[in-house]
C-alpha positions in Angstrom: -12.1 -3.3 25.8 -8.7 -2.0 24.6 -6.4 -4.6 23.3 -3.1 -4.4 21.5 -4.0 -4.8 17.9 -1.6 -5.7 15.0 -2.0 -7.1 11.5 0.4 -9.6 10.0 0.1 -8.2 6.4 2.5 -5.4 7.3 6.2 -6.0 8.0 9.5 -4.3 7.7 10.5 -4.4 4.0 12.6 -2.2 1.6 11.6 -0.7 -1.7 12.5 -2.8 -4.8 14.5 0.0 -6.6 15.6 2.1 -3.6 19.2 2.9 -4.5 19.9 4.4 -1.1 19.1 1.1 0.7 21.8 -1.5 0.6 19.3 -4.4 1.0 17.1 -3.4 -2.0 17.0 -5.6 -5.1 18.6 -2.8 -7.1 21.7 -2.7 -4.9 22.0 -6.5 -4.5 21.3 -7.4 -8.1 23.6 -7.2 -11.1 21.8 -4.4 -13.0 22.5 -1.5 -10.7 25.0 -0.2 -13.2 22.2 0.3 -15.7 20.3 2.4 -13.2 23.4 4.7 -12.9 23.6 4.8 -16.7 20.0 5.8 -17.0 20.5 8.6 -14.5 23.5 9.9 -16.4 21.6 9.8 -19.7 18.7 11.8 -18.1 21.1 14.5 -16.8 22.9 14.9 -20.1 19.5 15.0 -21.9 18.3 17.8 -19.6 21.6 19.8 -20.1 21.5 19.4 -23.9 17.8 20.4 -24.0 18.7 23.5 -21.9 21.6 24.4 -24.2 19.4 23.9 -27.3 16.7 26.1 -25.8 19.1 28.9 -24.9 20.8 28.7 -28.3 17.4 29.0 -30.1 16.4 31.9 -27.8 13.7 30.1 -25.8 13.4 29.3 -22.1 13.1 25.5 -22.2 9.4 25.3 -21.6 9.3 27.9 -18.9 6.1 29.5 -20.3 4.2 26.2 -20.3 5.5 25.4 -16.8 4.2 28.8 -15.5 0.9 28.1 -17.2 0.7 24.8 -15.4 0.8 26.6 -12.0 -1.1 29.7 -13.1 -4.3 28.6 -11.3 -4.0 29.6 -7.6 -7.4 28.1 -6.6 -6.2 24.5 -6.8 -4.7 24.5 -3.3 -7.8 25.7 -1.6 -9.9 23.1 -3.4 -7.4 20.4 -2.4 -7.3 21.6 1.2 -11.1 21.6 1.4 -11.1 18.0 0.1 -8.6 16.9 2.7 -10.5 18.7 5.5 -13.7 17.0 4.5 -12.1 13.5 5.1 -12.0 14.3 8.9 -15.7 13.8 9.0 -15.0 10.1 9.0 -13.4 10.6 12.5 -16.5 12.4 13.8 -18.7 9.6 12.6 -16.4 7.0 14.1 -16.5 8.9 17.4 -20.3 8.7 17.4 -20.1 5.0 16.8 -17.5 4.5 19.7 -19.7 6.5 22.1 -22.8 4.5 21.1 -24.7 7.6 20.2 -25.9 6.2 16.9 -27.0 2.6 16.1 -25.0 0.4 13.8 -27.5 0.4 11.0 -27.7 4.2 10.9 -23.9 4.5 11.1 -23.5 2.4 8.0 -26.1 4.5 6.1 -24.4 7.7 7.3 -21.0 6.6 6.3 -22.2 5.5 2.9 -23.8 8.9 2.3 -20.6 10.6 3.4 -18.5 8.6 1.0 -20.9 9.5 -1.9 -20.6 13.1 -0.9 -16.8 12.9 -0.9 -16.7 11.4 -4.3 -19.2 14.0 -5.6 -16.9 16.8 -4.5 -14.5 16.2 -7.5 -17.3 15.5 -9.9 -18.9 18.9 -9.1 -15.7 20.9 -8.6 -13.8 20.0 -11.7 -16.4 21.1 -14.3 -17.3 24.2 -12.3 -13.7 25.5 -11.8 -12.5 24.4 -15.2 -9.0 23.4 -14.0 -6.3 22.5 -16.6 -5.8 18.9 -17.5 -2.8 18.3 -15.1 -4.5 19.9 -12.2 -7.8 18.1 -12.9 -6.0 14.8 -13.0 -4.2 15.5 -9.7 -7.5 16.4 -8.0 -9.3 13.4 -9.4 -6.5 11.0 -8.3 -6.4 12.6 -4.9 -10.1 12.1 -4.5 -9.8 8.4 -5.4 -6.9 7.9 -2.9 -8.8 9.6 -0.1 -11.9 7.6 -0.8 -9.9 4.4 -0.5 -8.4 5.6 2.8 -11.7 6.6 4.3 -13.3 3.3 3.3 -10.4 1.3 4.8 -10.6 3.4 8.0 -14.3 2.6 8.4 -14.0 -1.1 7.7 -11.0 -1.7 9.9 -12.6 0.1 12.8 -15.8 -1.9 12.3 -13.8 -5.1 12.6 -12.0 -3.8 15.7 -15.3 -2.9 17.3 -16.7 -6.4 16.5 -13.6 -8.0 18.1 -13.9 -5.8 21.2 -17.5 -6.8 21.7 -16.7 -10.5 21.3 -16.3 -12.5 24.6 -12.7 -13.3 25.5 -11.5 -16.6 24.1 -11.2 -19.4 26.7 -7.6 -20.5 27.5 -6.3 -23.2 25.2 -6.5 -26.5 27.0 -3.8 -29.1 26.7 -4.5 -31.4 23.9 -5.7 -34.7 25.4 -3.9 -37.9 24.8 -5.6 -40.1 22.3 -5.4 -43.3 20.4 -7.1 -43.6 17.0 -7.9 -47.2 16.0 -10.0 -48.5 13.2 -13.3 -50.2 14.2 -12.9 -52.8 11.5 -10.1 -54.8 9.9 -8.5 -53.7 6.7 -10.2 -55.8 3.9 -6.9 -56.1 1.9 -5.2 -57.9 4.8 -2.5 -55.1 5.2 -1.4 -54.2 8.7 -3.7 -51.7 10.4 -1.9 -48.4 11.0 -3.0 -46.3 13.8 -1.7 -43.2 15.7 -1.4 -43.0 19.4 -0.1 -40.3 21.7 2.4 -41.5 24.2 1.4 -41.3 27.9 4.5 -39.2 28.6 3.4 -36.4 26.3 6.1 -37.2 23.7 5.3 -36.8 20.0 2.8 -39.4 18.7 3.9 -42.8 17.5 3.0 -44.9 14.6 1.7 -48.3 15.7 1.3 -51.3 13.4 -1.2 -53.8 14.8 -0.4 -52.7 18.3 3.4 -52.8 17.8 5.4 -49.5 18.0 7.1 -48.3 14.9 10.5 -46.6 15.0 9.3 -43.7 12.9 8.1 -40.6 14.8 5.5 -38.1 13.8 6.6 -34.4 14.3 4.6 -32.5 16.8 2.4 -30.0 15.0 3.5 -26.4 15.6 -0.1 -25.0 15.6 -2.9 -25.9 17.9 -5.5 -28.5 16.8 -8.2 -27.9 15.8 -7.1 -24.6 14.1 -9.0 -21.5 15.1 -11.9 -20.5 12.9 -10.7 -17.0 12.0 -10.0 -15.1 8.8 -6.3 -14.3 8.7 -7.0 -11.1 6.7 -9.3 -9.8 9.4 -7.6 -11.2 12.5 -5.9 -8.2 13.9 -4.3 -10.2 16.7 -2.7 -12.6 14.3 0.9 -11.5 14.9 2.3 -9.2 17.6 4.1 -6.0 16.5 7.7 -6.6 17.3 9.3 -3.5 15.8 7.0 -1.0 17.4 8.1 0.4 20.8 5.7 -0.6 23.5 5.0 3.0 24.5 3.8 3.7 20.9 1.4 0.8 20.7 -2.2 1.9 20.1 -5.3 0.1 21.2 -8.9 0.3 20.2 -10.8 2.6 20.7 -7.9 4.9 21.6 -7.0 5.1 17.9 -10.2 7.1 17.0 -8.5 10.5 17.2 -7.8 13.2 14.7 -4.1 12.8 15.2 -4.2 9.1 14.4 -6.3 9.8 11.3 -3.9 12.5 10.1 -1.0 10.1 10.5 -2.9 7.6 8.4 -3.5 10.3 5.7 0.3 11.0 5.5 1.3 7.3 5.6 1.8 5.9 2.0 -0.7 3.1 2.5 -4.4 2.7 1.4 -5.0 0.1 4.1 -5.6 1.4 7.6 -3.8 -0.1 10.6 -3.4 1.3 14.1 0.1 -0.1 14.6 2.2 0.0 11.5 5.8 -1.3 11.6 8.0 1.7 12.4 11.5 2.7 11.4 13.6 3.9 14.3 14.6 7.3 12.9 14.3 9.8 10.0 17.3 9.9 7.7 17.5 13.5 6.6 20.1 12.8 3.9 17.8 10.1 2.5 14.9 12.6 2.3 17.1 15.2 0.6 18.4 12.8 -2.0 14.8 11.6 -2.8 13.6 15.2 -3.1 16.4 16.2 -5.4 15.7 13.1 -7.5 12.0 14.0 -7.6 12.9 17.6 -8.9 15.1 16.1 -11.5 12.5 13.6 -12.8 9.8 16.3 -12.7 12.0 18.4 -15.0 12.5 15.4 -17.2 8.8 14.8 -17.3 8.0 18.4 -18.1 10.5 18.4 -21.0 9.0 15.1 -22.4 5.5 16.6 -22.4 6.6 19.9 -23.7 8.8 18.6 -26.5 7.1 15.4 -27.6 3.5 15.4 -26.6 2.1 19.0 -26.7 3.4 19.6 -30.3 1.4 16.5 -31.4 -1.7 17.4 -29.5 -1.6 21.0 -31.0 -1.7 19.4 -34.5 -4.7 17.2 -33.9 -6.6 18.9 -36.6 -3.9 18.1 -39.2 -3.1 14.5 -38.1 -5.3 11.5 -38.4 -6.2 9.4 -35.3 -3.8 6.7 -36.4 -0.9 9.1 -36.9 -1.5 10.6 -33.5 -1.5 7.2 -31.8 1.8 6.2 -33.6 3.5 9.5 -32.7 2.4 9.5 -29.1 2.9 5.8 -28.2 6.6 6.1 -27.2 6.4 9.5 -25.4 3.4 8.3 -23.4 5.2 5.1 -22.5 8.2 7.1 -21.3 6.0 9.5 -19.3 4.3 6.5 -17.7 7.6 5.0 -16.5 8.9 8.3 -15.1 5.6 9.0 -13.3 5.6 5.5 -11.8 9.1 5.9 -10.4 8.3 9.4 -9.1 5.2 8.3 -7.3 6.0 4.8 -6.0 9.7 5.1 -5.3 10.4 8.7 -4.6 7.2 10.2 -3.2 6.1 7.1 -1.3 9.6 6.6 0.2 9.8 10.2 1.3 6.4 10.0 3.1 7.3 6.7 4.6 10.5 8.1 5.9 8.8 11.1 7.5 6.1 9.0 9.1 8.4 6.2 10.2 6.6 3.7 8.0 8.8 0.6 7.7 7.0 -1.4 5.1 8.4 0.0 1.9 7.4 -2.7 -0.6 5.2 -0.5 -2.7 5.7 -2.5 -5.8 7.5 -5.6 -7.1 9.1 -6.6 -10.4 6.0 -6.0 -12.5 8.2 -5.6 -15.6 8.9 -9.4 -15.5 5.1 -10.2 -15.5 3.9 -12.7 -18.1 0.2 -12.4 -17.4 -2.1 -9.5 -16.6 -3.0 -11.1 -13.3 0.6 -11.1 -12.2 1.1 -7.5 -13.4 -2.0 -6.3 -11.5 -0.6 -7.9 -8.3 2.9 -6.5 -8.6 2.7 -2.9 -10.0 1.0 -1.6 -6.8 1.3 -3.4 -3.5 
């Protein structure tokens, strides 16, 4: 029943703007100097903002920052939300043990996902968290819902493959000769294809005479297998995963495997991700320091350019508020994107040995919304 399972959609790749990786597009391209310049501008802007705050007698948004973390009940709510996701493993164990039928399992898992989504809907209005904490809890709920759904669907596909009878061995393609049953009405020579008796690549024959042109032997078997490449988990062997770390179904249905999936920066479940050989501690420290610096930048942007406008919403018209907030919101969006998809995801990938680091592509070069939607989040 247990078979080595791997998916071809994951492979070892680097992040697009990972400055610490020499193979990234940022390091190999010609614009890496602009990245350094942007970092220098952000550092000088933070220093000048701190100097201005100290000179004016304030603490550079410290009060608003303390208010942001003044609620201590967010962590218990988040911890309860994460713990509730492990119910998916219990349901999957019941399915593997054949203790519940497939139809009831689908109903149970659907009800469980609805309850998981209702957790945030009920908790946020009741606890009355601030805007930032409410947004974090809501985004975390969406991420966990996607992970739980992928965990269920992939394990269902694995169970279906495990129940399927083993495929018969691929027989040698028989030698053949394809000839037309009637003459060409135009009078042109009849072209047929014939496999040579010695097993060489097929020849072109014109009215029974061999042609000097050869036909390349096809690299894939014929006829092609009737499988869906997106659901064929045996499509490509995992080459960069050590053999002793390969996991097979149903041995993957464990709490440890599910916890590793929760920590892995991927919304798509797989029992054998491509793995990096080691954890680079200097890499993790650099990413964490960059995250702290960008978080400081983000807080200053919100405290200096967004909150003063929102506090004057009674004095400003809707058009004035949109005009004044367009540029600050755009800047905050870019900073948040880099913090989440380049810094946070790469740190979690490094800690979990996740080797597929292509979390995004060059969405800033997109010319259509369809291209943007495919590139901004891989």
